[in-house]
C-alpha positions in Angstrom: 55.0 7.8 -25.4 52.0 10.0 -26.1 49.5 7.2 -26.6 47.3 9.3 -28.9 45.6 6.2 -30.2 42.6 4.9 -28.4 42.4 2.1 -25.8 40.8 -0.2 -28.3 43.7 0.1 -30.8 46.9 -1.9 -30.8 50.1 -1.7 -32.9 51.8 -5.0 -33.9 55.4 -4.6 -34.9 56.4 -7.7 -36.9 59.8 -9.2 -36.6 62.1 -6.2 -36.2 65.1 -8.6 -35.8 68.7 -8.4 -36.8 68.6 -11.3 -39.2 66.0 -9.4 -41.3 68.2 -6.3 -41.5 71.2 -5.7 -43.8 74.0 -8.0 -42.9 71.6 -10.5 -41.4 71.0 -14.1 -42.6 67.7 -13.2 -44.4 68.1 -9.5 -45.0 65.1 -7.5 -46.1 66.3 -4.6 -48.3 66.2 -1.5 -46.2 65.0 -3.4 -43.2 66.9 -1.3 -40.8 65.5 1.9 -42.3 62.1 1.3 -40.6 63.4 1.2 -37.0 63.3 4.9 -36.3 59.9 5.2 -38.1 58.5 2.3 -36.1 59.8 3.9 -32.9 58.0 7.2 -33.7 54.8 5.3 -34.7 54.8 3.3 -31.5 54.7 6.4 -29.4 51.3 7.1 -30.8 49.9 3.9 -29.4 49.3 3.1 -25.8 49.3 -0.6 -26.6 52.1 -2.3 -28.6 52.8 -6.0 -29.4 56.1 -7.3 -30.9 56.5 -10.5 -32.8 59.7 -12.5 -32.9 60.7 -15.2 -35.4 62.1 -18.0 -33.1 63.3 -21.1 -35.0 65.0 -24.1 -33.5 68.2 -25.2 -35.3 67.5 -27.3 -38.4 63.9 -26.0 -38.8 61.9 -27.8 -41.5 61.6 -24.6 -43.5 65.4 -24.1 -43.8 66.8 -25.0 -47.2 69.8 -26.5 -45.4 67.5 -29.1 -43.9 66.4 -30.3 -47.4 69.3 -31.9 -49.3 69.6 -30.6 -52.8 67.3 -27.6 -52.3 68.3 -24.0 -52.3 67.0 -20.9 -50.4 63.9 -19.3 -51.9 62.7 -22.4 -53.7 59.0 -23.3 -53.1 58.1 -26.9 -52.4 55.0 -28.6 -51.1 54.7 -29.6 -47.5 51.8 -31.5 -46.0 50.1 -28.2 -45.2 50.7 -26.6 -48.6 53.3 -24.5 -50.5 56.4 -23.5 -48.4 59.2 -21.2 -49.3 62.6 -22.5 -48.2 64.7 -20.0 -46.4 68.3 -19.5 -45.4 68.9 -20.5 -41.7 67.7 -17.4 -39.8 66.4 -16.2 -36.4 67.6 -19.3 -34.6 66.6 -19.3 -30.9 69.1 -17.5 -28.7 71.3 -16.2 -31.5 72.3 -12.6 -32.1 70.3 -12.7 -35.4 67.1 -13.5 -33.6 67.5 -10.5 -31.3 65.5 -7.3 -31.8 67.4 -4.5 -33.6 69.4 -2.6 -30.9 67.9 0.7 -32.0 64.3 -0.5 -31.4 63.0 1.7 -28.6 59.5 0.6 -27.5 59.8 0.1 -23.8 56.0 0.1 -23.3 55.5 -3.0 -25.5 53.2 -5.3 -23.6 53.6 -8.6 -25.2 56.1 -10.6 -27.4 54.6 -13.3 -29.6 57.2 -15.8 -30.6 56.5 -17.8 -33.8 58.1 -20.5 -35.9 59.3 -22.4 -32.8 57.4 -25.6 -33.9 60.1 -27.6 -35.7 57.7 -29.0 -38.3 55.6 -25.9 -39.1 56.8 -22.5 -40.4 54.9 -19.5 -39.1 54.5 -16.1 -40.9 51.4 -14.9 -39.2 51.2 -13.5 -35.6 47.9 -15.3 -35.4 48.3 -18.8 -36.9 51.0 -21.1 -38.0 51.4 -21.9 -41.7 49.2 -25.0 -41.4 46.5 -22.3 -40.9 45.1 -24.4 -38.0 47.5 -24.0 -35.1 46.8 -20.8 -33.2 49.4 -18.6 -31.5 46.8 -17.4 -29.0 47.0 -13.8 -30.1 43.3 -13.7 -31.3 42.1 -14.7 -27.8 44.5 -12.2 -26.1 43.3 -9.3 -28.2 39.6 -10.2 -27.7 40.0 -10.6 -23.9 41.8 -7.2 -23.8 39.0 -5.6 -25.7 41.0 -4.5 -28.7 39.0 -3.7 -31.9 41.5 -2.2 -34.3 44.9 -3.6 -35.2 47.7 -1.7 -37.0 50.6 -3.6 -38.4 54.1 -2.8 -39.6 57.5 -4.4 -39.8 59.3 -7.1 -41.7 58.5 -8.3 -44.2 55.5 -6.7 -45.9 55.0 -9.6 -48.3 55.2 -12.4 -45.8 54.7 -11.9 -42.1 53.0 -8.6 -42.3 50.7 -9.9 -45.1 49.7 -13.1 -43.3 49.2 -11.3 -40.0 47.0 -8.7 -41.6 44.8 -11.2 -43.4 44.4 -13.2 -40.2 43.6 -10.1 -38.2 40.9 -9.1 -40.7 39.5 -12.7 -40.8 39.3 -12.6 -37.0 37.1 -9.5 -37.2 39.5 -6.7 -36.2 39.7 -3.5 -38.1 43.1 -3.9 -39.8 45.6 -1.4 -41.3 49.2 -1.7 -42.5 51.6 1.2 -42.3 53.6 0.8 -45.5 56.2 3.5 -44.6 57.1 1.5 -41.5 57.4 -1.8 -43.4 59.8 -3.3 -46.0 59.4 -6.3 -48.3 61.6 -9.2 -49.5 59.8 -9.0 -52.9 60.5 -12.4 -54.4 59.3 -12.6 -58.0 56.7 -9.9 -57.5 55.5 -11.0 -54.1 55.1 -7.4 -52.9 52.6 -6.4 -55.5 50.7 -9.6 -55.0 50.7 -9.0 -51.2 49.4 -5.5 -51.6 46.6 -6.6 -53.9 45.7 -9.5 -51.5 45.5 -7.1 -48.6 43.4 -4.6 -50.5 41.0 -7.3 -51.7 40.6 -8.5 -48.1 39.7 -5.0 -46.9 42.9 -4.2 -45.1 43.6 -0.5 -45.1 47.0 0.4 -46.5 48.2 3.7 -45.1 
């Protein structure tokens, strides 16, 4: 770990978990391809945070919990539009584990998200109701971080929401696209990239 990035900079690696890799319950195309890239990228940062999707069984966002619904449908919840997902990243299962080739021993914090049974969570900063905080903003501010770099899975959901929330919280924010992959549902990747650019997120 060279730590060439400054002490005010932090890398957040989003959900590098087996269920988001080929063969997993919610596989992101090429999701496993980013792992060696992420490992190399992380060596440039003295400070790294990992996020981990961590759902209880029968989570509200699972299509299996909504009779008659199918994965990838979008329906309205009390907090707004919600995509329904295949059961994935269930607490304590192999699919929820980090990819075994992930090699970031100096990661300082793991933020688990999606563990509230009634609220899904894409962002590392806030649940999908856009009100419930994870505590990450306060952690970053107390540690004195000013710049956040994001990568991981998936570009058009968890990376996107995390990047927007990072920018809103006042951190200089960048996304490393080479170290990220997208699900890309009905053009969601192009919309995500446009949204991040409009918000002032640097896409590198």
